[in-house]
N, C-alpha and C positions, 0 to 999 in steps of 0.2 A: 639338634634342637630346631634349627630353621626348617629342615625338611619335615619334622614332626608338626610344627605349627602350620606350615603350608598345607599339609595333608589334612589336618583337622579342620582348617578353614574351608577346604574344598569339600569335606564331608558334611559341613553345615548346610551347604546349598540344597541337597535333596531333602534334608530334615526340615529346613525352613519352607521349602516348597510344599511339603506335606502339611505343615502347620497352616500355611496360607490357604491351601485347598480345603482343609477341614473347617477352618473358620468361615470361609465363604459358603461352603455347603450348609453348615449349621444355620447361618443367618439367612441364607437365601431360601432354603427349602423347609426349615423347621422353626424359623423365628417369627412367623406371622408376616402380614403385609405392612410394610412401613408406611405406605400411603394412608391406609386406614387408621393406623396408630396416630399419625400426624394430623389427619383430618378430624379425628375425634368422632364421637357418637352421632353428632348432629350434622356431619358433613354430607353433602349430596354426592350422587354418583359422579357428576361433572367435576366437582371439586377434588374428589379422590383421584379421578383420572388425570386431572391437571397436575396434582402433586406427583403422581406416578410418572408422568411425562417429564416433569422437572428433574426428578431424581434419576432418570434414565432406567426406570424399572420396566419399561416396555421393550427395552432392547433384549436380544437373545442372551442366554446365560453366559455364553463365552465372551460376549462383548462386556457384560458386567464384570466378569472375572478379570478381563484386561484392565478395566477401569480401577478395580480393586488393587491389582498389582502395581499399577501406575501410582496410586495413592501411597503405597508402601515405599516405593523407590524414591518418590519425590518428597516424602514426608509431608504431604499435603492431604489431610483427611477431610478438608472442607470445614464446615461449621457444625456445631452441636445443634441437633434438631430441637432441643428443649430451650436453650438459651440463646441460640444464634451466635454463640461465641466461637471463634476459631479454635479448633481442637489443639492446634500447635500452641496457641497462646494459653489454652487451658492447662496443658502440660507444664509450660514454662512458669506459670503463676502458682500452680498447686503443688508442684513437686518440691520446692524449697521447704515448705511447711512440713511436708511428710518427712523429709530427710532430717530436719531439725529435731524431730521427735524420735524417729526410728534408729538413726545412727547411734546416738548415745545409748539407746536400749540394747542394741546389738553389742556394742563395745563393753558395756558394763556386765551384760549377761556372760560374755565370754571371759572377761578379765576376772570376774568374781568366781565363776563356776569352776575354772581350772584349779586355782589354789585350794578352794574348799574341797573339791573332789579328791585332789591329791592328799590333802591333810586327812580326810576320812579314810582313804585307802592306806595311808601310813599307819593308822590305828585300827585297821580292819579287825572285825570280830570283837572289838571292845564295846563297852557301854556307850561311849560317845558315838561310835559308828552306828549302833542300833538306834540311838536317840535321833541322830540326823536322818536316818532312813524313815523313821516314824514321822518326823516333822515334814519331810518332803512328800511322803505319801498323803498326809492330811492336806498339805498345800495343793497337791495335784487334784484332790477330790473336790475342791471348791471352785466354782465357776468364776471366770474372770469378771463377769458382771457383778458378782458379789464384792470382789475387791474394789471395783470402781465405786459402787454405791457406798460401801463402808468408808473407803478412803476419802471420798468427797465430803461425806458427812463429818468424819472425825477431823481430818486435817484442814478442810476448807471451812465448814460451818462452825464447828465447835472450837477448834484451836485457832483458826484463822491464819494458819501458816502460809497457805498457798491460795491463790484464786482458783475457783472451781472451773471457770470458763473465761475465754478471752483470747485475743491475738492482736498483734500490732505489726507495723511495717518494719520495726527494728529487729534485726537478728539477735542482738545481744539481750534485748528486753525479753524476747520470746524465750531465749535459751535460759535466762536467769530467773524469769518470773512465771511464765506460763507452762514451760515444759517439765520442771522438776516433779510435780505431782504425778502426771501421767507416766513419766519415766520411772519414778519410784514404784508405782503400782505394777507396771509392766515387768520390771526387773524382779519384783517380789513374786510374780506369777511364773516367770520364765526360769528363775534360778533353781527351782525344785527339780523339774525334769532334766535340766542341763547337768545339775550336780549328780543325779542318779546315773545319767548316761555316761558322763565322763568318769565317774567312779568305776563303772563297769569296764571302760576302756583301760584304766590303770590296773585294775585287778587282773584283766586278761594278760597284760604284759608282765605283771609281777610273777605270774605262773610260768613264764617262759624259761628255757634252759640258760639263756645268757644272763638272766638275773641270778640264778644259782651260782653260775660261774663267777660273776662279779662279787657275790658275797664270799665265795670261797677264797677269793684273792684278798679279802680283808676290808673291802669297802663297807662303809657304814650304810645303814638303810636309807638315810637321807641322801647320800651321794648316789646310791643306786636309783632312787626315784628321780632326782634332778638331772643326772647326767645320762641315764639310759632309758628309764621307763618313760619319762616325759617326752623325749624326742621320738620314740617309736609310737607313742600314743597320739602324737600330733596328726598323724595321717587320718585316722577316723574323726578326730576333732575338726580338722579342716573340712572334711566331707560334710559334717553336720553344720558347720558355719556356712559353707557354700549353699546348702539347702535353704538356709534362712535369708541369704542375701537378696534374692529377688523380692522377698516380702518387704524389705525396707523401702523399696521403690513404689510399692503399692500402698503400704501403710496398714495400720490396724483400723478396721472399720469401727469397732467399738470405741477405741480411744478418740478418734477424730470426731465421731458423732457426739459422744457424751461430754467431751471437753471443748466442743465447738471449734475445732482446729480446721482451718480451710485447706485441707490437704487433698492429695490425690485419692486416698482411700475413701473419704466421704463423697468425693465427686463420682467415683466409680459406683458407689452404692446408690447415689441419686440417679445416675445414668441407667442403672438396672431397673430402678423403680419407674423411670420415665420411658423405658424402651428406647433409649438414646443410642442407636446402633453405632454411629461413627465413633463415639467415645469408647464404647465397649470393644469394638473391633481394634481400635488403635492400641488400647491397653493390652489386649490379649496377644496381639502380634509382637509388640515391643517387649513384653515380659518374656515371651518365648525366645526372642533373640537375645535378650539379656541373660537368660538362664543358660543358653548355649555358650556364651562368652565367659560366664562365671565358671562353668564346668571346665572350660579350657584353661582358665587361669588357675583353677584348683589343681589340675593335673600338673601344671608347671611348678606350682608350689610344692607338690609332693616331691619333686626332684630336688628342690632346694632344701627341704626339711630332711630328706633321707637320700643321700647320693646313691644308695643301692637301687633305687627305683629306676627302671629302664623304660623310657618313653618310646613306644612303638606305634 
């Protein structure tokens, strides 16, 4: 296991180097002139040149690449061009709000979708199975924006159960007052595709030879599902959860914008609209690093879920 972890960590270095080089090339040669963006339409040529000199944009590209790599290594991305706020402080102050909303969404999505999908797989081919598939198909056909508008109108304005917008400095207040409605709507949207996907995983395993062997030994269908099918289906389920994990650190743009949540997702959207390159670059690189570590963690979990998996 230790040798595998060391080898995987070593393999991340060229991957990360490729990501850094790609981000640098995209922003350097295809992203427009930051000095002109910062200067605005009314800036004179002297002002644009002064901004370019201040940002080091007059240096050769390899010098600018070295500065970019130094920023990544030292975790010092400077300040936001739009707000003059430290990028590091921006991450530290926006990320907690994003995690407060997105972590419950991921947990509830997974915790509810697995038993529902297993129950539907248990009654596969029945009227209940067909009805659930029809409902999930209809739910998939409706835009998340519609869920937000209807949810805010019904639960916020008409019934008055939840506040439509707002945020505070108290974690427990946010968790109990401001996050239930966006979490409820996001789970309602995410549960349909997850249920269909996990049902497919369970049905694939039900058709395997080991299931027929277990039935031949006299095990009940419930025992087969819980003791054999679930364990083997956990590998693709873990893969699906791992794909969703980086998203919880970026947040949902629609949720944070429409519910006025001061999270990282809304900040990234504002940074894109403002062409705030330091913020966009930092988010891009750190999400790439986070994705690589999550993939490594997922591979290790494969081994824990199924000892037959060989890590090479």
